[in-house]
C-alpha positions as CSV (number, residue, x, y, z in Angstrom):
1,X,-36.6,-75.8,-6.7
2,X,-33.7,-74.8,-9.0
3,X,-31.0,-72.5,-7.6
4,X,-30.3,-69.6,-10.0
5,X,-27.3,-67.3,-9.9
6,X,-28.5,-63.9,-11.1
7,X,-26.3,-61.1,-12.4
8,X,-27.1,-57.6,-13.8
9,X,-23.8,-56.1,-15.1
10,X,-25.3,-52.9,-16.3
11,X,-27.0,-52.0,-13.0
12,X,-27.3,-54.3,-10.0
13,X,-30.9,-54.7,-8.6
14,X,-29.8,-52.9,-5.3
15,X,-28.3,-49.9,-7.1
16,X,-29.5,-46.6,-5.4
17,X,-30.5,-44.8,-8.6
18,X,-33.8,-45.8,-10.1
19,X,-34.1,-46.6,-13.8
20,X,-35.8,-48.9,-16.2
21,X,-32.8,-51.3,-16.1
22,X,-32.9,-51.6,-12.3
23,X,-36.7,-52.1,-12.4
24,X,-36.4,-54.9,-15.0
25,X,-33.6,-56.6,-13.1
26,X,-35.9,-56.7,-10.0
27,X,-38.8,-57.9,-12.1
28,X,-36.8,-60.8,-13.5
29,X,-35.9,-61.8,-10.0
30,X,-39.5,-61.8,-9.0
31,X,-40.5,-63.7,-12.1
32,X,-37.9,-66.4,-11.5
33,X,-39.2,-66.8,-7.9
34,X,-42.8,-67.0,-9.1
35,X,-41.5,-69.7,-11.6
36,X,-40.4,-71.8,-8.6
37,X,-36.7,-71.0,-8.5
38,X,-34.6,-69.7,-5.6
39,X,-32.5,-66.7,-6.7
40,X,-29.1,-65.8,-5.5
41,X,-27.5,-62.5,-6.5
42,X,-24.2,-63.8,-7.7
43,X,-22.4,-60.5,-7.7
44,X,-23.1,-56.7,-7.7
45,X,-20.1,-56.0,-9.9
46,X,-21.1,-53.2,-12.3
47,X,-19.2,-53.3,-15.6
48,X,-20.7,-50.3,-17.4
49,X,-18.2,-48.0,-19.2
50,X,-20.2,-45.2,-20.7
51,X,-17.3,-43.2,-22.2
52,X,-15.1,-45.8,-23.9
53,X,-12.2,-45.5,-21.5
54,X,-9.7,-48.4,-22.0
55,X,-8.2,-47.9,-18.5
56,X,-11.7,-48.2,-16.9
57,X,-12.3,-51.4,-18.9
58,X,-9.0,-52.9,-17.9
59,X,-9.7,-52.2,-14.2
60,X,-13.2,-53.6,-14.5
61,X,-11.7,-56.8,-16.0
62,X,-9.3,-57.1,-13.1
63,X,-12.2,-56.7,-10.7
64,X,-14.1,-59.3,-12.6
65,X,-11.2,-61.8,-12.3
66,X,-11.3,-61.2,-8.5
67,X,-15.1,-61.8,-8.4
68,X,-14.7,-65.0,-10.4
69,X,-12.1,-66.4,-8.0
70,X,-14.3,-65.5,-5.1
71,X,-17.3,-67.3,-6.6
72,X,-15.3,-70.4,-7.6
73,X,-14.1,-70.7,-4.0
74,X,-17.6,-70.2,-2.6
75,X,-19.3,-72.6,-5.0
76,X,-16.6,-75.3,-5.1
77,X,-18.8,-78.0,-3.6
78,X,-22.3,-76.4,-4.1
79,X,-22.7,-74.5,-7.4
80,X,-26.0,-73.1,-8.6
81,X,-27.9,-75.0,-11.2
82,X,-28.1,-72.2,-13.7
83,X,-26.6,-68.7,-14.4
84,X,-29.0,-66.0,-15.5
85,X,-27.7,-62.6,-16.7
86,X,-30.0,-59.6,-17.3
87,X,-28.7,-57.2,-20.0
88,X,-25.3,-57.7,-21.7
89,X,-24.0,-55.4,-24.4
90,X,-20.8,-53.7,-25.4
91,X,-20.8,-51.0,-22.7
92,X,-21.7,-53.4,-20.0
93,X,-20.6,-57.0,-20.8
94,X,-21.1,-60.0,-18.6
95,X,-17.5,-60.8,-17.5
96,X,-18.6,-63.5,-15.0
97,X,-21.3,-65.7,-16.3
98,X,-19.7,-67.3,-19.4
99,X,-16.5,-68.4,-17.6
100,X,-18.3,-69.5,-14.4
101,X,-21.0,-71.4,-16.4
102,X,-18.2,-73.2,-18.2
103,X,-16.3,-73.9,-15.0
104,X,-19.3,-75.5,-13.3
105,X,-20.9,-77.0,-16.3
106,X,-24.2,-75.2,-15.8
107,X,-26.6,-73.6,-18.4
108,X,-26.1,-69.9,-19.2
109,X,-29.0,-67.7,-20.0
110,X,-29.0,-64.0,-21.0
111,X,-32.1,-61.8,-21.1
112,X,-31.8,-58.6,-23.2
113,X,-28.6,-59.3,-24.9
114,X,-27.5,-57.0,-27.7
115,X,-25.1,-57.5,-30.6
116,X,-22.8,-54.7,-31.8
117,X,-20.0,-56.1,-34.0
118,X,-19.2,-52.6,-35.3
119,X,-17.9,-51.9,-31.8
120,X,-15.1,-54.5,-32.1
121,X,-13.0,-51.7,-33.3
122,X,-12.7,-48.4,-31.4
123,X,-12.7,-47.3,-27.7
124,X,-15.0,-50.2,-26.5
125,X,-13.2,-52.9,-28.5
126,X,-12.2,-54.9,-25.4
127,X,-15.7,-54.8,-23.8
128,X,-17.3,-55.5,-27.2
129,X,-15.3,-58.7,-27.6
130,X,-16.2,-59.8,-24.1
131,X,-19.9,-59.1,-24.8
132,X,-19.9,-60.9,-28.1
133,X,-18.2,-63.9,-26.5
134,X,-20.7,-64.0,-23.7
135,X,-23.7,-63.9,-26.1
136,X,-22.0,-66.6,-28.2
137,X,-21.7,-68.8,-25.1
138,X,-25.3,-68.5,-24.0
139,X,-27.4,-71.6,-24.2
140,X,-30.6,-69.5,-24.3
141,X,-31.1,-65.8,-25.3
142,X,-34.4,-64.0,-24.3
143,X,-34.9,-61.3,-26.9
144,X,-37.0,-58.5,-25.5
145,X,-37.3,-56.3,-28.7
146,X,-37.6,-57.1,-32.4
147,X,-34.6,-54.9,-33.0
148,X,-32.4,-57.0,-30.7
149,X,-33.8,-60.2,-32.1
150,X,-32.8,-59.4,-35.6
151,X,-29.1,-58.9,-34.7
152,X,-29.1,-62.0,-32.4
153,X,-30.5,-64.2,-35.2
154,X,-28.0,-62.7,-37.7
155,X,-24.9,-63.5,-35.6
156,X,-26.0,-66.6,-33.7
157,X,-23.7,-69.6,-33.6
158,X,-25.1,-72.8,-34.8
159,X,-27.6,-74.4,-32.6
160,X,-28.1,-71.4,-30.2
161,X,-31.7,-71.0,-28.9
162,X,-33.2,-67.6,-29.1
163,X,-36.8,-66.9,-28.1
164,X,-38.9,-63.7,-28.0
165,X,-39.6,-62.5,-24.4
166,X,-41.6,-59.3,-24.2
167,X,-40.8,-56.8,-21.4
168,X,-43.1,-57.2,-18.4
169,X,-44.1,-55.8,-15.0
170,X,-46.4,-56.4,-12.1
171,X,-49.6,-54.7,-13.5
172,X,-51.1,-54.3,-10.0
173,X,-54.8,-54.0,-9.2
174,X,-57.5,-52.5,-11.5
175,X,-57.1,-48.7,-11.5
176,X,-59.6,-46.4,-9.9
177,X,-61.9,-44.5,-12.2
178,X,-60.5,-41.2,-13.4
179,X,-62.0,-38.0,-11.9
180,X,-63.6,-35.5,-14.2
181,X,-61.4,-32.6,-15.4
182,X,-61.9,-29.5,-17.6
183,X,-58.3,-29.7,-18.8
184,X,-56.0,-32.3,-20.2
185,X,-53.9,-33.9,-17.4
186,X,-50.5,-35.0,-18.8
187,X,-47.8,-36.9,-17.0
188,X,-44.3,-37.9,-17.9
189,X,-41.9,-40.0,-15.8
190,X,-38.2,-39.9,-16.9
191,X,-34.8,-39.3,-15.5
192,X,-33.2,-36.0,-16.4
193,X,-30.1,-37.1,-18.1
194,X,-28.3,-35.8,-21.2
195,X,-28.4,-37.5,-24.6
196,X,-31.6,-39.3,-25.5
197,X,-33.5,-38.4,-22.4
198,X,-32.9,-34.7,-22.9
199,X,-33.8,-35.1,-26.6
200,X,-37.1,-36.6,-25.6
201,X,-37.9,-33.8,-23.2
202,X,-37.2,-31.3,-25.9
203,X,-39.3,-33.2,-28.4
204,X,-42.1,-33.2,-25.8
205,X,-41.8,-29.5,-25.4
206,X,-42.1,-28.9,-29.1
207,X,-45.2,-31.1,-29.2
208,X,-46.9,-29.3,-26.3
209,X,-46.8,-26.0,-28.3
210,X,-49.4,-27.5,-30.8
211,X,-52.0,-28.6,-28.2
212,X,-55.3,-26.8,-28.7
213,X,-56.9,-27.9,-25.4
214,X,-56.1,-26.5,-22.0
215,X,-53.5,-28.8,-20.3
216,X,-51.2,-29.3,-17.4
217,X,-48.1,-31.4,-17.3
218,X,-46.7,-33.2,-14.2
219,X,-43.1,-34.2,-14.5
220,X,-41.7,-37.0,-12.3
221,X,-37.9,-37.4,-12.4
222,X,-34.6,-35.7,-11.5
223,X,-31.0,-35.8,-12.6
224,X,-28.0,-33.9,-13.7
225,X,-29.8,-32.2,-16.6
226,X,-32.7,-30.8,-14.6
227,X,-31.8,-27.2,-15.5
228,X,-31.8,-28.1,-19.2
229,X,-35.1,-29.9,-18.9
230,X,-36.7,-26.9,-17.0
231,X,-35.3,-24.6,-19.7
232,X,-36.9,-26.7,-22.4
233,X,-40.3,-26.6,-20.7
234,X,-39.9,-23.1,-19.3
235,X,-42.1,-21.4,-21.9
236,X,-45.1,-23.1,-20.4
237,X,-44.7,-21.5,-16.9
238,X,-47.0,-22.8,-14.2
239,X,-48.7,-25.3,-16.5
240,X,-45.7,-27.6,-15.8
241,X,-45.3,-29.0,-12.3
242,X,-42.1,-30.7,-11.2
243,X,-42.3,-33.4,-8.5
244,X,-38.7,-34.6,-8.6
245,X,-38.0,-38.3,-8.0
246,X,-41.0,-40.2,-6.6
247,X,-39.7,-43.3,-4.9
248,X,-42.9,-44.4,-3.3
249,X,-44.5,-47.0,-5.7
250,X,-48.1,-46.3,-4.5
251,X,-47.8,-42.6,-5.0
252,X,-46.4,-43.1,-8.5
253,X,-49.2,-45.5,-9.4
254,X,-51.7,-42.9,-8.2
255,X,-50.1,-40.3,-10.5
256,X,-50.3,-42.6,-13.4
257,X,-54.0,-43.4,-12.7
258,X,-54.9,-39.7,-12.4
259,X,-53.4,-38.7,-15.7
260,X,-55.3,-38.7,-19.0
261,X,-52.3,-39.4,-21.2
262,X,-48.6,-40.1,-20.7
263,X,-46.8,-38.5,-23.6
264,X,-43.2,-39.4,-24.0
265,X,-41.3,-39.4,-27.3
266,X,-38.9,-42.2,-26.2
267,X,-35.9,-41.3,-28.3
268,X,-33.8,-44.5,-28.6
269,X,-35.6,-46.1,-25.6
270,X,-34.8,-49.8,-25.4
271,X,-38.6,-50.2,-24.8
272,X,-39.5,-47.8,-22.0
273,X,-40.9,-49.0,-18.7
274,X,-42.9,-45.8,-18.5
275,X,-45.2,-47.1,-21.3
276,X,-45.9,-50.3,-19.5
277,X,-46.4,-48.6,-16.1
278,X,-48.8,-46.1,-17.5
279,X,-50.9,-48.6,-19.5
280,X,-51.0,-51.0,-16.6
281,X,-52.5,-48.1,-14.6
282,X,-55.2,-47.6,-17.3
283,X,-53.7,-44.6,-18.9
284,X,-52.9,-44.5,-22.6
285,X,-49.5,-43.3,-23.9
286,X,-48.2,-41.5,-27.0
287,X,-44.7,-42.2,-28.3
288,X,-42.6,-41.7,-31.4
289,X,-42.7,-44.8,-33.7
290,X,-39.4,-46.4,-32.8
291,X,-38.4,-50.0,-32.3
292,X,-38.4,-49.8,-28.5
293,X,-41.8,-48.2,-27.9
294,X,-43.3,-50.2,-30.7
295,X,-42.6,-53.4,-28.7
296,X,-44.8,-52.3,-25.7
297,X,-47.3,-49.7,-26.8
298,X,-50.8,-51.0,-27.1
299,X,-53.0,-50.5,-30.2
300,X,-55.3,-48.4,-28.0
301,X,-52.4,-45.9,-27.4
302,X,-50.6,-44.2,-30.3
303,X,-47.3,-44.1,-32.1
304,X,-46.3,-41.1,-34.2
305,X,-43.7,-40.5,-36.8
306,X,-40.4,-39.3,-35.4
307,X,-39.9,-35.6,-35.3
308,X,-43.6,-34.8,-36.0
309,X,-44.4,-32.4,-33.2
310,X,-47.8,-31.4,-34.6
311,X,-48.7,-35.0,-35.2
312,X,-47.6,-35.9,-31.7
313,X,-49.9,-33.3,-30.2
314,X,-52.9,-34.5,-32.3
315,X,-52.3,-38.0,-31.1
316,X,-52.3,-36.8,-27.5
317,X,-55.7,-35.1,-28.0
318,X,-57.0,-38.2,-29.9
319,X,-56.3,-40.8,-27.3
320,X,-57.5,-38.5,-24.5
321,X,-61.0,-38.5,-26.2
322,X,-61.2,-42.3,-26.5
323,X,-63.2,-43.5,-23.5
324,X,-62.0,-47.0,-23.7
325,X,-58.3,-46.3,-24.5
326,X,-57.1,-46.8,-21.0
327,X,-59.1,-50.0,-20.4
328,X,-57.8,-51.5,-23.7
329,X,-54.2,-50.4,-22.9
330,X,-54.4,-52.2,-19.5
331,X,-55.9,-55.3,-21.1
332,X,-53.0,-55.4,-23.5
333,X,-50.5,-55.3,-20.7
334,X,-52.3,-58.0,-18.7
335,X,-52.3,-60.3,-21.7
336,X,-48.8,-59.8,-23.0
337,X,-46.6,-58.0,-20.4
338,X,-47.7,-59.2,-16.9
339,X,-45.2,-60.8,-14.5
340,X,-47.3,-63.9,-14.0
341,X,-47.2,-64.6,-17.8
342,X,-43.4,-64.0,-17.7
343,X,-43.0,-66.5,-14.8
344,X,-44.9,-69.1,-16.7
345,X,-42.7,-68.6,-19.8
346,X,-39.6,-68.8,-17.6
347,X,-40.7,-72.0,-15.9
348,X,-41.1,-73.7,-19.3
349,X,-37.9,-72.3,-20.9
350,X,-35.6,-73.0,-17.9
351,X,-37.2,-76.3,-17.2
352,X,-35.9,-77.4,-20.6
353,X,-32.3,-76.5,-19.6
354,X,-32.1,-77.9,-16.0
C-alpha cells in the first residue's frame, strides 16, 4: 500500500457545511482507498478567500507556514509516498503541497486545478501567484472539465502530465421503479447562496412559468439567501415544497428516485454533483448548456441554451415523457462516472508515479 497525504484547501472533507466540493473531496478519499492506498488527511487548513482581502491572504499564508513546519517535524523520518491535493485555484491555493513535496522528494498530484493568469494582478494577486506556482509544480494534473483542461494545456510547463479525469460518485444500487403520478414531480437540490446559485434559482423560476403540465417542485437546500429563493419561487405558492437541508443520504436518494426530472440551470457550475446524483438514481436532468453541466449530463438528459426559459420548460416536459431516459442516464453514470472506475484510473495513474 502507498501512503497518500491528502489535502483539500477549498473545503476540508470534515467541514460541517455540505457542498459539491466537500462531497468530491470525500469521494476522492474513497477512490484512493479503493485503489489500494492508505489516505492521511495532511491538514484541514482552509485557504479560501472569497472577497480578495489581502490581509486575509497574508494571515492564511502565515498559518500555512506554521502547518508546513508542523508536518516537516511530524514526517521527518516517515514521510508519505505521495501528496494529493483536491481543488486548487486562485481563491483557494494549495499553500502546503508544493513545498512539502519538494522538501520530501515525493510526487505531487492535483485534481481539479484551475488556471487564472488574469488574476495575477488585482486583489487576489498573492493567492493567484501561489496557485499558479502549485499547478506549475504538479507532476500530474487530473482535469475534471474540458474548460479547465484547455487552460491547463495552454499554460503547462514542459513535460507536465495532464489527463482527463471525469467527476464521479458512488452510484449506489439500482433505483426503485417510479410510482405513477398524474402530475410532474420536480426536484432541485442546491444551497441557497447568492451569486450563481441564486441566479440559477431565478432562472428555474422563469422556466417553471412556461410549463403546460401540472407540476410540483420539491426544493432541498438552505443557506443565507433562503428568503431571496423563496421570493423567486413565491408566485407558485403551495406547488413548491421546501425541505431545507437533507443530511441523510438514504432520504436524499429516495427523493431523487421519486422525482420525474431534476431541473437545475447550473449557472457557472464547475460540473454540478446534483446532475450525477440525480442520474445515478435513475432520474434525468435538464441544465443550461454550459461547460460544467456539459461534462456530466448524459445524452438521455437535456442541455438547453442559456437564458431560454421557454426552451428549458419544453426540455423538462420532453425528458419526462421518455420512458427510458432515467435508465439511460444511470447507465451513463455507471460507465463514465462511477467511483470504481475512478479507483481503477487512480491505481494506474499513481502507480506510474510511485
